[in-house]
PDB file with SEQRES, HELIX, SHEET and CRYST1 records, atoms N, CA, C and O in Angstrom:
SEQRES   1 A   57  MET LYS TRP MET SER MET ALA TRP GLU MET ALA ALA THR          
SEQRES   2 A   57  MET GLY VAL LEU VAL PHE LEU GLY TRP LYS CYS ASP GLY          
SEQRES   3 A   57  TRP TRP GLY THR LYS PRO TRP PHE THR LEU ALA GLY SER          
SEQRES   4 A   57  ILE LEU GLY VAL VAL GLY ALA MET TRP VAL MET PHE ARG          
SEQRES   5 A   57  LYS ALA LEU LYS LYS                                          
HELIX    1 AA1 LYS A    2  TRP A   28  1                                  27    
HELIX    2 AA2 TRP A   33  LYS A   56  1                                  24    
CRYST1    1.000    1.000    1.000  90.00  90.00  90.00 P 1           1          
ATOM      1  N   MET A   1      74.153 109.320 107.450  1.00  0.00           N  
ATOM      2  CA  MET A   1      75.209 109.575 108.358  1.00  0.00           C  
ATOM      3  C   MET A   1      75.928 108.278 108.804  1.00  0.00           C  
ATOM      4  O   MET A   1      77.139 108.255 109.021  1.00  0.00           O  
ATOM      5  N   LYS A   2      75.122 107.202 108.928  1.00  0.00           N  
ATOM      6  CA  LYS A   2      75.667 105.941 109.313  1.00  0.00           C  
ATOM      7  C   LYS A   2      76.760 105.449 108.316  1.00  0.00           C  
ATOM      8  O   LYS A   2      77.780 104.884 108.710  1.00  0.00           O  
ATOM      9  N   TRP A   3      76.495 105.691 107.017  1.00  0.00           N  
ATOM     10  CA  TRP A   3      77.421 105.212 106.019  1.00  0.00           C  
ATOM     11  C   TRP A   3      78.747 105.971 106.023  1.00  0.00           C  
ATOM     12  O   TRP A   3      79.810 105.419 105.738  1.00  0.00           O  
ATOM     13  N   MET A   4      78.642 107.269 106.361  1.00  0.00           N  
ATOM     14  CA  MET A   4      79.867 108.075 106.417  1.00  0.00           C  
ATOM     15  C   MET A   4      80.737 107.626 107.594  1.00  0.00           C  
ATOM     16  O   MET A   4      81.964 107.617 107.498  1.00  0.00           O  
ATOM     17  N   SER A   5      80.093 107.255 108.704  1.00  0.00           N  
ATOM     18  CA  SER A   5      80.800 106.803 109.894  1.00  0.00           C  
ATOM     19  C   SER A   5      81.513 105.496 109.560  1.00  0.00           C  
ATOM     20  O   SER A   5      82.661 105.294 109.957  1.00  0.00           O  
ATOM     21  N   MET A   6      80.816 104.583 108.810  1.00  0.00           N  
ATOM     22  CA  MET A   6      81.419 103.300 108.439  1.00  0.00           C  
ATOM     23  C   MET A   6      82.630 103.524 107.540  1.00  0.00           C  
ATOM     24  O   MET A   6      83.656 102.861 107.688  1.00  0.00           O  
ATOM     25  N   ALA A   7      82.496 104.483 106.590  1.00  0.00           N  
ATOM     26  CA  ALA A   7      83.576 104.733 105.668  1.00  0.00           C  
ATOM     27  C   ALA A   7      84.806 105.232 106.448  1.00  0.00           C  
ATOM     28  O   ALA A   7      85.923 104.792 106.176  1.00  0.00           O  
ATOM     29  N   TRP A   8      84.620 106.110 107.377  1.00  0.00           N  
ATOM     30  CA  TRP A   8      85.760 106.660 108.154  1.00  0.00           C  
ATOM     31  C   TRP A   8      86.400 105.549 108.989  1.00  0.00           C  
ATOM     32  O   TRP A   8      87.624 105.482 109.103  1.00  0.00           O  
ATOM     33  N   GLU A   9      85.570 104.677 109.573  1.00  0.00           N  
ATOM     34  CA  GLU A   9      86.133 103.586 110.344  1.00  0.00           C  
ATOM     35  C   GLU A   9      86.900 102.606 109.523  1.00  0.00           C  
ATOM     36  O   GLU A   9      87.926 102.087 109.962  1.00  0.00           O  
ATOM     37  N   MET A  10      86.405 102.333 108.295  1.00  0.00           N  
ATOM     38  CA  MET A  10      87.130 101.455 107.389  1.00  0.00           C  
ATOM     39  C   MET A  10      88.453 102.083 106.996  1.00  0.00           C  
ATOM     40  O   MET A  10      89.480 101.404 107.022  1.00  0.00           O  
ATOM     41  N   ALA A  11      88.463 103.370 106.628  1.00  0.00           N  
ATOM     42  CA  ALA A  11      89.691 104.041 106.251  1.00  0.00           C  
ATOM     43  C   ALA A  11      90.699 104.074 107.405  1.00  0.00           C  
ATOM     44  O   ALA A  11      91.894 103.847 107.213  1.00  0.00           O  
ATOM     45  N   ALA A  12      90.197 104.357 108.588  1.00  0.00           N  
ATOM     46  CA  ALA A  12      91.101 104.400 109.789  1.00  0.00           C  
ATOM     47  C   ALA A  12      91.693 103.045 110.054  1.00  0.00           C  
ATOM     48  O   ALA A  12      92.888 102.948 110.333  1.00  0.00           O  
ATOM     49  N   THR A  13      90.899 101.982 109.978  1.00  0.00           N  
ATOM     50  CA  THR A  13      91.388 100.614 110.241  1.00  0.00           C  
ATOM     51  C   THR A  13      92.470 100.273 109.251  1.00  0.00           C  
ATOM     52  O   THR A  13      93.537  99.798 109.640  1.00  0.00           O  
ATOM     53  N   MET A  14      92.215 100.505 107.967  1.00  0.00           N  
ATOM     54  CA  MET A  14      93.224 100.160 106.957  1.00  0.00           C  
ATOM     55  C   MET A  14      94.473 101.054 107.116  1.00  0.00           C  
ATOM     56  O   MET A  14      95.598 100.568 107.003  1.00  0.00           O  
ATOM     57  N   GLY A  15      94.276 102.332 107.372  1.00  0.00           N  
ATOM     58  CA  GLY A  15      95.401 103.252 107.499  1.00  0.00           C  
ATOM     59  C   GLY A  15      96.308 102.875 108.650  1.00  0.00           C  
ATOM     60  O   GLY A  15      97.530 102.886 108.505  1.00  0.00           O  
ATOM     61  N   VAL A  16      95.740 102.548 109.769  1.00  0.00           N  
ATOM     62  CA  VAL A  16      96.549 102.177 110.953  1.00  0.00           C  
ATOM     63  C   VAL A  16      97.341 100.927 110.735  1.00  0.00           C  
ATOM     64  O   VAL A  16      98.525 100.873 111.064  1.00  0.00           O  
ATOM     65  N   LEU A  17      96.712  99.920 110.187  1.00  0.00           N  
ATOM     66  CA  LEU A  17      97.424  98.646 109.987  1.00  0.00           C  
ATOM     67  C   LEU A  17      98.487  98.740 108.878  1.00  0.00           C  
ATOM     68  O   LEU A  17      99.521  98.078 108.968  1.00  0.00           O  
ATOM     69  N   VAL A  18      98.255  99.533 107.860  1.00  0.00           N  
ATOM     70  CA  VAL A  18      99.300  99.706 106.820  1.00  0.00           C  
ATOM     71  C   VAL A  18     100.469 100.520 107.416  1.00  0.00           C  
ATOM     72  O   VAL A  18     101.637 100.213 107.180  1.00  0.00           O  
ATOM     73  N   PHE A  19     100.129 101.547 108.183  1.00  0.00           N  
ATOM     74  CA  PHE A  19     101.184 102.362 108.843  1.00  0.00           C  
ATOM     75  C   PHE A  19     102.033 101.475 109.790  1.00  0.00           C  
ATOM     76  O   PHE A  19     103.261 101.569 109.798  1.00  0.00           O  
ATOM     77  N   LEU A  20     101.387 100.648 110.554  1.00  0.00           N  
ATOM     78  CA  LEU A  20     102.162  99.774 111.463  1.00  0.00           C  
ATOM     79  C   LEU A  20     103.054  98.821 110.710  1.00  0.00           C  
ATOM     80  O   LEU A  20     104.198  98.598 111.103  1.00  0.00           O  
ATOM     81  N   GLY A  21     102.546  98.250 109.626  1.00  0.00           N  
ATOM     82  CA  GLY A  21     103.343  97.354 108.777  1.00  0.00           C  
ATOM     83  C   GLY A  21     104.531  98.119 108.161  1.00  0.00           C  
ATOM     84  O   GLY A  21     105.634  97.577 108.094  1.00  0.00           O  
ATOM     85  N   TRP A  22     104.325  99.348 107.718  1.00  0.00           N  
ATOM     86  CA  TRP A  22     105.412 100.162 107.157  1.00  0.00           C  
ATOM     87  C   TRP A  22     106.484 100.482 108.207  1.00  0.00           C  
ATOM     88  O   TRP A  22     107.682 100.421 107.929  1.00  0.00           O  
ATOM     89  N   LYS A  23     106.022 100.828 109.432  1.00  0.00           N  
ATOM     90  CA  LYS A  23     107.003 101.117 110.501  1.00  0.00           C  
ATOM     91  C   LYS A  23     107.790  99.875 110.893  1.00  0.00           C  
ATOM     92  O   LYS A  23     108.989  99.970 111.154  1.00  0.00           O  
ATOM     93  N   CYS A  24     107.146  98.712 110.940  1.00  0.00           N  
ATOM     94  CA  CYS A  24     107.854  97.473 111.228  1.00  0.00           C  
ATOM     95  C   CYS A  24     108.896  97.148 110.199  1.00  0.00           C  
ATOM     96  O   CYS A  24     109.987  96.687 110.534  1.00  0.00           O  
ATOM     97  N   ASP A  25     108.561  97.391 108.900  1.00  0.00           N  
ATOM     98  CA  ASP A  25     109.516  97.214 107.853  1.00  0.00           C  
ATOM     99  C   ASP A  25     110.717  98.139 108.057  1.00  0.00           C  
ATOM    100  O   ASP A  25     111.854  97.715 107.849  1.00  0.00           O  
ATOM    101  N   GLY A  26     110.499  99.338 108.443  1.00  0.00           N  
ATOM    102  CA  GLY A  26     111.589 100.264 108.710  1.00  0.00           C  
ATOM    103  C   GLY A  26     112.485  99.841 109.810  1.00  0.00           C  
ATOM    104  O   GLY A  26     113.709  99.935 109.712  1.00  0.00           O  
ATOM    105  N   TRP A  27     111.858  99.356 110.904  1.00  0.00           N  
ATOM    106  CA  TRP A  27     112.632  98.934 112.051  1.00  0.00           C  
ATOM    107  C   TRP A  27     113.448  97.680 111.801  1.00  0.00           C  
ATOM    108  O   TRP A  27     114.595  97.590 112.237  1.00  0.00           O  
ATOM    109  N   TRP A  28     112.891  96.747 111.130  1.00  0.00           N  
ATOM    110  CA  TRP A  28     113.529  95.424 110.959  1.00  0.00           C  
ATOM    111  C   TRP A  28     114.111  95.173 109.578  1.00  0.00           C  
ATOM    112  O   TRP A  28     114.724  94.134 109.334  1.00  0.00           O  
ATOM    113  N   GLY A  29     113.921  96.117 108.686  1.00  0.00           N  
ATOM    114  CA  GLY A  29     114.462  95.961 107.330  1.00  0.00           C  
ATOM    115  C   GLY A  29     113.910  94.804 106.540  1.00  0.00           C  
ATOM    116  O   GLY A  29     114.647  94.094 105.857  1.00  0.00           O  
ATOM    117  N   THR A  30     112.612  94.618 106.634  1.00  0.00           N  
ATOM    118  CA  THR A  30     111.978  93.472 105.966  1.00  0.00           C  
ATOM    119  C   THR A  30     111.121  93.916 104.816  1.00  0.00           C  
ATOM    120  O   THR A  30     110.200  93.198 104.424  1.00  0.00           O  
ATOM    121  N   LYS A  31     111.393  95.093 104.252  1.00  0.00           N  
ATOM    122  CA  LYS A  31     110.553  95.614 103.177  1.00  0.00           C  
ATOM    123  C   LYS A  31     110.303  94.623 102.096  1.00  0.00           C  
ATOM    124  O   LYS A  31     111.270  93.980 101.687  1.00  0.00           O  
ATOM    125  N   PRO A  32     109.160  94.425 101.599  1.00  0.00           N  
ATOM    126  CA  PRO A  32     107.876  94.994 101.813  1.00  0.00           C  
ATOM    127  C   PRO A  32     106.925  94.084 102.619  1.00  0.00           C  
ATOM    128  O   PRO A  32     105.712  94.295 102.595  1.00  0.00           O  
ATOM    129  N   TRP A  33     107.441  93.119 103.300  1.00  0.00           N  
ATOM    130  CA  TRP A  33     106.602  92.030 103.832  1.00  0.00           C  
ATOM    131  C   TRP A  33     105.611  92.496 104.917  1.00  0.00           C  
ATOM    132  O   TRP A  33     104.444  92.107 104.865  1.00  0.00           O  
ATOM    133  N   PHE A  34     106.022  93.289 105.865  1.00  0.00           N  
ATOM    134  CA  PHE A  34     105.111  93.774 106.899  1.00  0.00           C  
ATOM    135  C   PHE A  34     104.116  94.750 106.353  1.00  0.00           C  
ATOM    136  O   PHE A  34     102.978  94.791 106.820  1.00  0.00           O  
ATOM    137  N   THR A  35     104.506  95.544 105.373  1.00  0.00           N  
ATOM    138  CA  THR A  35     103.593  96.472 104.738  1.00  0.00           C  
ATOM    139  C   THR A  35     102.539  95.695 103.967  1.00  0.00           C  
ATOM    140  O   THR A  35     101.362  96.056 103.991  1.00  0.00           O  
ATOM    141  N   LEU A  36     102.942  94.650 103.296  1.00  0.00           N  
ATOM    142  CA  LEU A  36     101.961  93.803 102.581  1.00  0.00           C  
ATOM    143  C   LEU A  36     101.028  93.108 103.570  1.00  0.00           C  
ATOM    144  O   LEU A  36      99.823  93.047 103.328  1.00  0.00           O  
ATOM    145  N   ALA A  37     101.556  92.584 104.679  1.00  0.00           N  
ATOM    146  CA  ALA A  37     100.720  91.908 105.658  1.00  0.00           C  
ATOM    147  C   ALA A  37      99.770  92.964 106.297  1.00  0.00           C  
ATOM    148  O   ALA A  37      98.597  92.669 106.526  1.00  0.00           O  
ATOM    149  N   GLY A  38     100.256  94.148 106.573  1.00  0.00           N  
ATOM    150  CA  GLY A  38      99.396  95.171 107.138  1.00  0.00           C  
ATOM    151  C   GLY A  38      98.282  95.580 106.186  1.00  0.00           C  
ATOM    152  O   GLY A  38      97.164  95.877 106.608  1.00  0.00           O  
ATOM    153  N   SER A  39      98.598  95.590 104.914  1.00  0.00           N  
ATOM    154  CA  SER A  39      97.585  95.909 103.896  1.00  0.00           C  
ATOM    155  C   SER A  39      96.492  94.881 103.856  1.00  0.00           C  
ATOM    156  O   SER A  39      95.309  95.218 103.809  1.00  0.00           O  
ATOM    157  N   ILE A  40      96.893  93.599 103.874  1.00  0.00           N  
ATOM    158  CA  ILE A  40      95.915  92.501 103.823  1.00  0.00           C  
ATOM    159  C   ILE A  40      95.090  92.503 105.103  1.00  0.00           C  
ATOM    160  O   ILE A  40      93.864  92.409 105.051  1.00  0.00           O  
ATOM    161  N   LEU A  41      95.762  92.610 106.268  1.00  0.00           N  
ATOM    162  CA  LEU A  41      94.999  92.661 107.494  1.00  0.00           C  
ATOM    163  C   LEU A  41      94.119  93.917 107.610  1.00  0.00           C  
ATOM    164  O   LEU A  41      93.060  93.885 108.236  1.00  0.00           O  
ATOM    165  N   GLY A  42      94.563  94.996 107.010  1.00  0.00           N  
ATOM    166  CA  GLY A  42      93.760  96.201 107.005  1.00  0.00           C  
ATOM    167  C   GLY A  42      92.479  96.030 106.222  1.00  0.00           C  
ATOM    168  O   GLY A  42      91.421  96.476 106.666  1.00  0.00           O  
ATOM    169  N   VAL A  43      92.553  95.385 105.054  1.00  0.00           N  
ATOM    170  CA  VAL A  43      91.342  95.129 104.276  1.00  0.00           C  
ATOM    171  C   VAL A  43      90.398  94.193 105.024  1.00  0.00           C  
ATOM    172  O   VAL A  43      89.197  94.452 105.109  1.00  0.00           O  
ATOM    173  N   VAL A  44      90.942  93.108 105.564  1.00  0.00           N  
ATOM    174  CA  VAL A  44      90.155  92.146 106.320  1.00  0.00           C  
ATOM    175  C   VAL A  44      89.525  92.826 107.521  1.00  0.00           C  
ATOM    176  O   VAL A  44      88.329  92.673 107.769  1.00  0.00           O  
ATOM    177  N   GLY A  45      90.316  93.571 108.263  1.00  0.00           N  
ATOM    178  CA  GLY A  45      89.755  94.301 109.430  1.00  0.00           C  
ATOM    179  C   GLY A  45      88.713  95.291 109.062  1.00  0.00           C  
ATOM    180  O   GLY A  45      87.715  95.416 109.772  1.00  0.00           O  
ATOM    181  N   ALA A  46      88.894  96.017 107.968  1.00  0.00           N  
ATOM    182  CA  ALA A  46      87.901  96.982 107.550  1.00  0.00           C  
ATOM    183  C   ALA A  46      86.630  96.320 107.121  1.00  0.00           C  
ATOM    184  O   ALA A  46      85.552  96.844 107.399  1.00  0.00           O  
ATOM    185  N   MET A  47      86.702  95.178 106.446  1.00  0.00           N  
ATOM    186  CA  MET A  47      85.485  94.425 106.077  1.00  0.00           C  
ATOM    187  C   MET A  47      84.771  93.894 107.335  1.00  0.00           C  
ATOM    188  O   MET A  47      83.542  93.912 107.402  1.00  0.00           O  
ATOM    189  N   TRP A  48      85.534  93.429 108.319  1.00  0.00           N  
ATOM    190  CA  TRP A  48      84.964  92.956 109.550  1.00  0.00           C  
ATOM    191  C   TRP A  48      84.194  94.089 110.245  1.00  0.00           C  
ATOM    192  O   TRP A  48      83.088  93.873 110.740  1.00  0.00           O  
ATOM    193  N   VAL A  49      84.775  95.288 110.283  1.00  0.00           N  
ATOM    194  CA  VAL A  49      84.081  96.456 110.877  1.00  0.00           C  
ATOM    195  C   VAL A  49      82.799  96.758 110.124  1.00  0.00           C  
ATOM    196  O   VAL A  49      81.759  97.033 110.722  1.00  0.00           O  
ATOM    197  N   MET A  50      82.890  96.703 108.775  1.00  0.00           N  
ATOM    198  CA  MET A  50      81.712  97.009 107.963  1.00  0.00           C  
ATOM    199  C   MET A  50      80.583  96.021 108.171  1.00  0.00           C  
ATOM    200  O   MET A  50      79.435  96.442 108.314  1.00  0.00           O  
ATOM    201  N   PHE A  51      80.862  94.702 108.195  1.00  0.00           N  
ATOM    202  CA  PHE A  51      79.904  93.717 108.409  1.00  0.00           C  
ATOM    203  C   PHE A  51      79.277  93.749 109.813  1.00  0.00           C  
ATOM    204  O   PHE A  51      78.076  93.551 109.999  1.00  0.00           O  
ATOM    205  N   ARG A  52      80.162  94.010 110.790  1.00  0.00           N  
ATOM    206  CA  ARG A  52      79.670  94.136 112.169  1.00  0.00           C  
ATOM    207  C   ARG A  52      78.683  95.304 112.296  1.00  0.00           C  
ATOM    208  O   ARG A  52      77.615  95.154 112.889  1.00  0.00           O  
ATOM    209  N   LYS A  53      79.033  96.431 111.752  1.00  0.00           N  
ATOM    210  CA  LYS A  53      78.164  97.599 111.815  1.00  0.00           C  
ATOM    211  C   LYS A  53      76.887  97.394 110.985  1.00  0.00           C  
ATOM    212  O   LYS A  53      75.811  97.827 111.396  1.00  0.00           O  
ATOM    213  N   ALA A  54      76.997  96.748 109.839  1.00  0.00           N  
ATOM    214  CA  ALA A  54      75.824  96.572 108.949  1.00  0.00           C  
ATOM    215  C   ALA A  54      74.800  95.609 109.588  1.00  0.00           C  
ATOM    216  O   ALA A  54      73.593  95.784 109.422  1.00  0.00           O  
ATOM    217  N   LEU A  55      75.284  94.616 110.301  1.00  0.00           N  
ATOM    218  CA  LEU A  55      74.378  93.654 110.906  1.00  0.00           C  
ATOM    219  C   LEU A  55      73.836  94.073 112.258  1.00  0.00           C  
ATOM    220  O   LEU A  55      72.889  93.479 112.774  1.00  0.00           O  
ATOM    221  N   LYS A  56      74.444  95.099 112.825  1.00  0.00           N  
ATOM    222  CA  LYS A  56      74.056  95.585 114.129  1.00  0.00           C  
ATOM    223  C   LYS A  56      72.645  96.243 114.112  1.00  0.00           C  
ATOM    224  O   LYS A  56      71.827  95.988 114.996  1.00  0.00           O  
ATOM    225  N   LYS A  57      72.392  97.049 113.141  1.00  0.00           N  
ATOM    226  CA  LYS A  57      71.111  97.791 112.987  1.00  0.00           C  
ATOM    227  C   LYS A  57      70.807  98.486 114.295  1.00  0.00           C  
ATOM    228  O   LYS A  57      69.788  99.168 114.409  1.00  0.00           O  
TER     229      LYS A  57                                                      
END                                                                             
C-alpha cells in the first residue's frame, strides 16, 4: 500500500506542475517554455517526494 501511495503522490506532483506550466504558457504566450520548465520541475519534485518517503520508514 505504501508504494501505491508514493505512485499517486508522484503522479499528482508531476501533473500539477505540468498543468501550471501549461496555464502560464497560455496566459503569457510563451509556449512551450513554461510547460517544459513545469515538466522538469515536476520530475524533480516527484523524485524528491519519492526519496523523502523512502527514507522516512
